[in-house]
C-alpha positions in Angstrom: 92.2 -104.5 67.0 95.5 -102.8 66.8 96.9 -101.2 70.0 98.3 -97.8 69.8 101.1 -96.6 72.0 100.7 -93.6 74.3 103.1 -90.7 73.9 104.8 -91.6 77.2 105.2 -95.3 76.2 106.6 -94.3 72.8 109.0 -91.8 74.5 110.2 -94.4 77.0 110.8 -96.9 74.1 112.8 -94.2 72.2 114.8 -93.5 75.3 115.7 -97.2 75.7 116.6 -97.5 72.0 118.6 -94.4 72.2 120.5 -95.6 75.2 121.1 -99.0 73.6 122.3 -97.5 70.4 124.6 -95.2 72.2 126.1 -98.0 74.3 126.7 -100.0 71.1 128.3 -97.1 69.4 130.6 -96.5 72.3 131.7 -100.2 72.1 132.3 -99.9 68.4 134.5 -96.7 68.9 136.5 -98.6 71.5 137.1 -101.5 69.1 138.1 -99.2 66.2 140.4 -97.2 68.5 142.2 -100.3 69.6 143.4 -100.9 66.1 143.4 -104.6 66.5 140.7 -105.4 63.9 141.2 -106.5 60.4 140.4 -103.9 57.7 137.2 -105.6 56.8 136.0 -105.8 60.4 136.9 -102.2 61.0 134.8 -101.2 57.9 131.9 -103.2 59.1 132.1 -101.6 62.5 132.4 -98.1 60.9 129.3 -98.8 58.7 127.3 -100.0 61.8 128.5 -96.9 63.7 127.2 -94.6 61.0 123.8 -96.3 61.1 123.8 -96.0 64.9 124.7 -92.4 64.8 121.9 -91.6 62.4 119.5 -93.5 64.7 120.7 -91.5 67.7 120.4 -88.2 65.8 116.9 -89.1 64.8 116.0 -89.9 68.5 117.4 -86.6 69.6 115.5 -84.7 67.0 112.3 -86.5 68.1 113.0 -85.6 71.8 113.7 -82.0 70.9 110.4 -81.8 68.9 108.6 -83.2 71.9 110.2 -80.6 74.3 109.3 -77.8 71.8 105.7 -79.1 71.7 105.5 -79.2 75.5 106.9 -75.6 75.8 104.6 -74.1 73.2 102.0 -71.8 74.7 99.1 -70.2 72.9 100.5 -71.2 69.6 103.8 -69.5 70.3 107.1 -71.2 71.2 108.6 -69.9 74.4 112.0 -70.9 75.3 113.1 -70.9 78.8 116.8 -70.8 79.9 118.4 -74.0 80.9 119.8 -73.7 84.3 122.5 -76.1 85.7 123.9 -76.6 89.1 127.1 -75.0 87.9 125.5 -71.5 87.7 
């Protein structure tokens, strides 16, 4: 019998995947900015960076959708202001 993941478990996995992808993306940017790579290596890193960026964007869209679902009340979306410590 196949096991299904709970929403919380899936969200945790997505968060870890997002953090891992973001960390790798930051490393790629550092290498590209150093200018010490060959053109071929730089192109490979750039291609990988595009893939990681798309992966991160998808994870953020999924998180945003989940937040919207959690904030939905009585079939209507209610947005609440985001307050930071700076205000």
